[in-house]
N, C-alpha and C positions, 0 to 999 in steps of 0.2 A: 477425435477426442478422446483424453487418457479417460480411464475407466476412474472411479470414486470408492475410494474405502476409507472407512468410519472405523479406529481402533479407540477398544476401552484400555485404561491401566496401563497407560504408556511412558511413566516414568521412571521405571526401570524394567529390567529383566525380556521375559517376554515380549511383552508390549512394546517397549523400544526395541529391538531389534526388530520386529514383525512391522512396526510402523515404516523406520529408516530401509529394511530389505523392499517392502512393496513400494516407497518408491523409488528404490535401483530400477524395479520391474518396470518402470514405467504407469507406477497408480499415483494416481492425484490423491495425497494422504492427509484424511484428517486424525491426527493424533491426540487425543483427549488423554483428560489427567484429573484427578479431581482437585488437587491443589496447583495450581497454576504457579506458585514459588517455587517447584521443584520440576520444572522444565528444564534448568541446566545441562544434565550428562543428555536428556533428547537431545535438545539442541548442537550441546556440544558433537553428539555424533552422528547425529546428519549433516554439518557440517566438514567432519571430517570424511563424510562419503560423498559430501558434493552433491547433497539433494536438498531438497526445498518441501517442508511441511508445514501444515495448516494446523498450529497448535489451539486448542481449546479447552477451556474449563466443563466434564462433566461430570457430576456426581451419580453414581449409577446407582444411589439410594435415596435420590430426590424425582418425583414425580417431573415438578416445575425447571430443573435442571436439563432432566432429559428429552421432555416436552421441547427445553428452550432451544437445546443441542440443533437436534436433528432440525427440528423449523429453520434452525439458520442457515445449516450445512445446504438444503434443499434450495431455500432461496438462494443461498450465493452458487450450488454447482448444478442444481436442477434435477440433480438422480443422486441416489446412492447406488452403488454397484456390490461393494463387498462391505457388509458386517463382521468384523471380530469381538468375540465378547470376549474380551481377554480380562478385565477385572477383577480381582479377588480377594481374599482374604483368609488365613489358615487361621487354625482353633486348634489345639492339642493341650489337651484336660482329659482327666476321667471321666464319666459319664455324672459320678455323682458331685464332681467338683464344678461340673459346668450350670453355671447358673442358667437363669432361665434369658437376663437382657443379654448372657456373651452369646447363647443358642439363637434369640431372635435376632442381634446383630450378625452372626455368621451366615444365616440363611440370608439374610437382606442383601446382605453383597454377592454373594457366590448364585444365590439362586435368582431373588427376586431381582436383582441387579440385571440379570440375564434375561429376566420374562420382560421387565422393563421398556430394556433399548430395542429388543425384539419385537416387540409389540409397538413401538414408537417406528420402526424402520420400514415394519413390513408392507403397510399399505402402498407407500411409495414403491416397494418391487414388484408388490403385484399389478398396481396398473401400469406399471414398465412392463411388464410381464418378462422380467429376469430378474436375475441376485445372487449374491452369494451368503447365508448363513454360515458362519464359522464360528462354535462354540470352543474356547477354552476349558477342560474339563480336567481328569486328572487318571490315572489307574484308582485312585481312593472315590472315582463316579463308578468305577465296575468290579471292586473287592475292598470291602470293609477292611481299614486296617486300625490294629491296636490303638485306642486313645485319642482318635482323629472320630468319634462320631459326630459331632456335629458339624465337622467338613466335611466328610464322607455322608452324612444326609443330604448337605444342602448340593454337591455333587452327584449323587443317586438322583435326584432330582431334574437336576441340568440337565442329567442323559435321559429321563423317562419323558421329559417336554419336547426334545428335540428331537426322539426317535418318535414319538405320536406326528409333534410335527411335517416332519421329513415327506409322509408319501402324501400329504394334501399341498404341501407348498408345491413339491415337483410339478403336480397337475397343475398349476399355476406360473410354472417358469423358471422356480426357483428351488437352487440346493442346497440343503443342510447339511453340514458337517460336525462333526465331534472331534477334537484333537485331545490325546489321552496320554500324556507324558508321565513320566514315571520320576526317579528322580534326576531334579534340573539343579544344576547349582546357581542358585541367584539371591541376592538380599533377602529378598521374600522368604525363601526357605531358611535360610539362615537367620535371620533374625528367629522364626519361630522356633529352629533347635533348640538357638542358644538360650532362650527366654522360657521357654516349657508351656510358655502362653497360663493356661490357668492353673497347670502344676504348681505351682509357686504357692507358700504358704503351708496351711495345717491340713495334709490331705490323709484319709486313712491307711494306717499302717501297712493292711494287706495288700497297697498297692505299691509300696516304695520299691521292692524288687524289681519287679517285674518292669515299672516305668525307668529307673535307672536302666536294664538291660537294654530294654527297647530303645530310650536316646543314643545308648551307646553306640549300638547295632546298627541306629538308621543313621548316625554322622557317618559311620564306616561305608553304609553300601553310598552314602551323597559322594563320600569323599574317592573311591573307588569307580564307581558306574555312573557317575552322573552325567548329564547331557548339558551344555551350554544350551544358552538362552538361542543364538542364531540355530543352535542343529533343530528345532522346534519351529522358528521362525520360516526354516526351509520349508517344513509339511505344511505348515500353512498356508504358503504362497502353492504350493502343489495342489491342496485344496480350493484356492482363489483362483489359480489358473489350467484345471486340468479341464478338459472337453468333458469328460464323465466324473465329476470327482465320488469319490467313495462317503460312504454315511460316518464311517468310524475310522480315525487314524491312532494308532498305537505305534507310539513314537522309537520304541526298541526292541529289539528282536529276545530280550530279557524280558521287559514286559510283555511278550505277545506269549512266548512261552509262559509265561505267569499266569496273563487270564486264560492260556488252555486247561490251566489246573484247575478252573472254576466249571468251566464249559465244558469240559467233557465227563464234572460228576454231577449229576444232577442232586445226590444226594447234599453236596456242601460238606462233606465230613474228611475228604484229604484235602482239603483247604484250611477247614478250622486245625487239624492237625499242624499243618505247615506254619498256619499264622503263631496259634501256640508255643511251639517251637523258638520264634523267637523272642519270647519273652521270659523262658528258662535260661 
């Protein structure tokens, strides 16, 4: 029997690539997305790769939607072997420009959505004594990025949740992994950088030069060194299939070196200086 994989946020980017490549690896894939009218690209890619997907609606910000989808999957397939928490939403703004509504929305999708789906799936994995929970985090879940205050807060929360869950889950036969990309060229990222999210409108003049520099340099970093969604999907597949998967998968040498700057300096001073230089 083919293992069952449930993937969230599959309309574009990493989620779309992950659903298709898991199916090519022999998984029975339930590809979920918040808006079922946005499944055209997913279905087209699956058709071009010659694989079948079970496409379902799942809104990670809705308890009812999550519970209904997980119940349906368990009724249809009897088990869930792999959960890929991929659904997310970026938000770029100065702290002063971030409204409470925007903060709550960012936390809802990026953190509470991961908590909600994991909590719904976990009992079945515990009862079957096996499973993989793979959450797509970000280098922004390990290192705070300027003007990404809300997004990084949510991703740091995901990191803490998964790190705390991992040893307990392992005792129950369930492996927990975090996948932490740096720059990835996706529609998701391009929309955030192009729109500036909450930076539009009348913000304090004190931020204007720093924000302009940050956006310009960020666009260059993505253009010069951004990974492709398929690159990240292959790492997710490694976490889904390895005999002894790691807790943490930082997805590129450049990001591993970046994280080393933080891990090797307990004071945080070197990192603060380097990040500050990106705003000058």
